[in-house]
Backbone as CSV, one residue per row, in Angstrom:
resi,resn,N_x,N_y,N_z,CA_x,CA_y,CA_z,C_x,C_y,C_z
1,MET,-31.385,20.499,-4.378,-30.900,20.474,-5.978,-30.833,22.011,-6.247
2,ILE,-31.053,22.941,-5.774,-30.415,24.235,-6.190,-28.563,24.336,-5.803
3,ALA,-28.442,23.561,-4.803,-26.384,24.009,-4.587,-25.989,23.478,-4.577
4,VAL,-26.720,21.772,-5.926,-25.720,20.977,-6.681,-25.601,21.928,-8.021
5,PHE,-26.851,22.390,-8.654,-26.746,23.181,-10.016,-25.517,24.890,-9.999
6,ARG,-26.028,25.455,-8.941,-25.828,26.909,-8.795,-24.364,26.521,-7.483
7,HIS,-24.411,25.847,-7.045,-22.920,26.053,-5.851,-23.792,27.366,-4.779
8,HIS,-24.541,27.881,-5.331,-24.905,29.491,-4.085,-26.568,28.669,-3.850
9,VAL,-26.348,28.957,-2.557,-27.888,28.788,-2.301,-28.407,29.877,-1.157
10,PRO,-29.037,31.421,-1.085,-29.509,32.388,0.489,-29.120,31.365,1.744
11,ASP,-28.915,32.068,2.419,-29.017,31.587,3.702,-30.582,31.097,4.202
12,GLU,-31.128,32.243,4.207,-32.706,32.223,4.196,-33.283,30.736,3.419
13,SER,-33.293,30.538,2.514,-33.941,29.453,1.746,-32.964,27.756,1.937
14,LEU,-31.700,28.083,3.016,-30.913,27.144,3.516,-32.310,27.197,4.968
15,LYS,-32.419,27.820,5.697,-33.072,27.578,6.390,-34.121,27.015,6.832
16,ASP,-34.731,27.979,5.070,-36.378,26.886,4.990,-36.252,25.614,4.712
17,ILE,-34.788,25.292,4.286,-34.839,23.807,3.883,-35.032,23.268,5.669
18,GLY,-33.990,24.147,5.834,-34.076,23.243,7.391,-35.898,22.922,8.588
19,ARG,-36.344,23.626,7.785,-37.391,24.563,8.520,-38.417,23.253,8.003
20,LEU,-38.443,23.040,6.626,-38.895,22.388,5.636,-38.567,20.715,5.701
21,TYR,-37.895,20.005,6.016,-37.319,18.424,6.616,-36.715,18.025,8.102
22,SER,-37.427,19.439,8.970,-36.825,18.686,9.956,-37.657,17.294,10.768
23,GLY,-36.891,16.751,10.971,-37.052,15.631,11.658,-36.349,14.701,9.879
24,ARG,-36.673,14.942,9.208,-35.820,13.719,8.231,-34.344,13.914,8.529
25,ARG,-33.920,13.864,7.302,-32.026,13.906,7.094,-31.526,14.072,5.483
26,ILE,-30.672,14.843,5.378,-30.140,15.521,4.257,-29.087,15.264,4.912
27,TRP,-28.139,14.336,3.623,-26.556,14.013,3.712,-25.792,15.622,2.996
28,ILE,-25.570,15.779,3.950,-24.156,17.130,3.753,-22.860,16.438,3.124
29,LEU,-21.898,15.944,2.442,-20.753,15.388,2.897,-19.799,16.051,1.787
30,THR,-18.416,15.827,1.830,-17.222,16.894,1.479,-16.005,16.047,1.766
31,GLY,-15.294,16.808,0.291,-14.491,16.110,1.221,-13.205,17.029,1.294
32,ASN,-11.772,17.264,2.382,-11.380,18.172,2.668,-10.330,18.853,1.762
33,ARG,-9.999,18.115,0.266,-9.005,18.437,-0.567,-10.116,18.872,-2.097
34,ASP,-10.884,18.997,-1.837,-12.445,19.696,-2.942,-11.314,20.967,-3.324
35,ASN,-11.387,20.722,-4.737,-10.828,21.580,-5.153,-11.188,22.657,-6.345
36,PHE,-13.258,22.213,-6.634,-13.560,22.918,-7.133,-14.697,23.791,-5.550
37,ILE,-15.073,23.402,-4.845,-15.860,24.070,-3.666,-15.097,23.558,-2.592
38,ASP,-15.719,24.714,-1.733,-14.137,24.277,-0.294,-15.115,24.193,0.872
39,HIS,-14.707,22.956,1.324,-15.224,22.351,2.299,-16.399,23.436,3.508
40,GLY,-15.471,24.188,3.708,-16.134,25.559,4.467,-17.348,25.692,3.937
41,ASN,-17.591,25.753,2.672,-19.543,25.976,2.313,-20.274,25.325,2.565
42,SER,-20.042,23.862,2.675,-20.523,22.840,2.821,-21.378,22.815,4.484
43,GLU,-20.093,23.065,5.073,-20.244,23.437,6.494,-20.841,24.158,6.677
44,HIS,-20.889,25.654,6.001,-22.229,26.408,6.308,-23.162,25.720,5.491
45,MET,-22.933,25.662,4.986,-24.920,24.896,4.602,-25.446,24.362,6.408
46,PHE,-25.012,22.997,6.098,-25.030,22.289,7.488,-25.689,23.100,8.054
47,THR,-24.631,23.996,9.014,-25.200,25.593,9.576,-26.224,26.101,9.998
48,GLN,-26.819,26.064,8.067,-27.621,26.994,8.235,-28.959,25.945,8.320
49,ILE,-28.884,24.786,7.740,-30.262,23.857,7.645,-30.058,23.211,9.145
50,GLY,-29.984,22.750,9.482,-29.222,22.705,11.157,-29.688,21.313,11.175
51,PRO,-28.774,20.987,12.412,-29.164,19.775,12.955,-30.524,18.748,12.730
52,ASP,-31.006,19.317,13.160,-32.322,18.712,12.976,-32.787,18.389,11.916
53,ALA,-32.323,18.595,10.815,-32.568,17.972,9.144,-32.022,18.049,8.255
54,ALA,-30.253,17.793,9.137,-29.454,17.541,7.905,-27.747,16.672,9.051
55,VAL,-27.237,15.560,8.181,-25.355,15.494,8.888,-24.682,16.027,8.349
56,PHE,-23.540,16.133,8.276,-22.662,16.766,8.438,-21.069,15.462,8.099
57,ARG,-20.642,15.244,7.272,-19.698,14.564,7.163,-18.349,15.117,5.974
58,ILE,-17.506,15.120,7.006,-16.174,14.770,6.071,-15.395,14.097,5.805
59,PHE,-14.859,13.650,4.350,-14.280,12.736,4.079,-12.875,12.904,3.924
60,ASP,-11.915,12.788,4.802,-10.485,13.428,5.156,-9.518,12.858,3.801
61,GLY,-9.130,13.870,3.237,-7.857,13.194,2.264,-8.983,13.237,0.308
62,CYS,-9.774,12.932,0.456,-10.713,13.283,-0.453,-11.219,14.630,-1.391
63,GLY,-11.298,14.754,-2.573,-11.721,15.702,-3.204,-13.122,15.946,-3.649
64,HIS,-13.362,16.420,-5.303,-15.097,16.310,-5.047,-15.026,15.109,-5.745
65,SER,-14.726,14.405,-5.701,-15.349,13.235,-6.084,-15.351,12.098,-5.276
66,VAL,-16.396,12.048,-3.819,-16.080,11.853,-2.058,-16.068,10.033,-2.775
67,ALA,-17.516,9.423,-3.092,-17.816,8.381,-3.256,-16.996,7.475,-4.601
68,THR,-15.683,8.076,-5.815,-15.398,7.202,-6.427,-13.748,7.529,-5.236
69,GLU,-13.330,8.043,-4.949,-11.909,7.915,-3.914,-12.167,7.161,-2.788
70,GLU,-12.961,7.245,-2.608,-12.979,6.177,-1.507,-14.233,5.355,-0.850
71,LEU,-14.761,4.803,-1.829,-15.661,4.022,-1.909,-16.250,2.655,-0.929
72,SER,-15.306,2.570,-0.739,-15.498,1.808,1.045,-16.630,2.778,1.567
73,SER,-15.426,3.315,2.117,-16.282,4.307,3.770,-16.931,5.107,2.967
74,TYR,-17.094,5.341,1.552,-18.326,6.447,1.333,-19.402,5.642,1.188
75,THR,-19.934,3.994,0.909,-20.823,2.720,0.939,-21.122,2.852,2.590
76,GLU,-20.215,2.562,3.361,-20.138,2.362,4.878,-21.181,3.084,4.807
77,SER,-20.674,4.741,4.861,-20.887,5.820,5.193,-22.890,6.062,5.019
78,LEU,-22.764,5.451,4.164,-24.429,5.467,2.845,-25.032,4.447,3.738
79,ALA,-24.480,3.740,4.132,-25.921,2.231,4.569,-26.214,2.873,5.300
80,ALA,-25.188,3.364,6.520,-24.944,3.619,8.220,-26.546,4.566,8.520
81,PHE,-25.917,6.137,7.703,-26.829,6.784,6.886,-28.177,6.233,6.897
82,ILE,-28.424,5.293,5.967,-29.906,5.262,5.476,-30.347,4.530,6.703
83,ARG,-29.546,3.551,7.879,-29.924,2.366,8.310,-31.252,3.897,9.909
84,LEU,-29.805,4.957,9.786,-30.409,5.081,10.996,-30.969,6.728,10.281
85,GLY,-31.440,7.207,9.712,-31.993,8.053,8.875,-32.770,8.119,8.192
86,SER,-33.518,9.258,7.509,-34.009,9.142,6.324,-33.732,10.072,5.169
87,PHE,-33.881,9.289,4.293,-33.824,10.322,2.947,-34.939,11.189,2.245
88,PRO,-35.002,12.723,2.761,-35.706,13.519,2.194,-37.243,13.266,1.292
89,VAL,-38.302,13.088,0.926,-39.220,12.485,0.962,-39.787,13.402,-0.714
């Protein structure tokens, strides 16, 4: 949640999150046309947390509000994520 409120989390804290939630799934999503947060920042977050704890998805053509801009694609992706992974407790 720190990333949501501050939009910055030190790399070491992201790595700690990856270790803490290893085997669970954190969904990091972004739009490649986001004018508020560069999608490269989300990719960096994923790299630091690591694929053992997180999955990463870029929604092409979307801005900052993926869920409203691509509702169908977002819901399908979310349903697949829930089916195949698990949310952190």
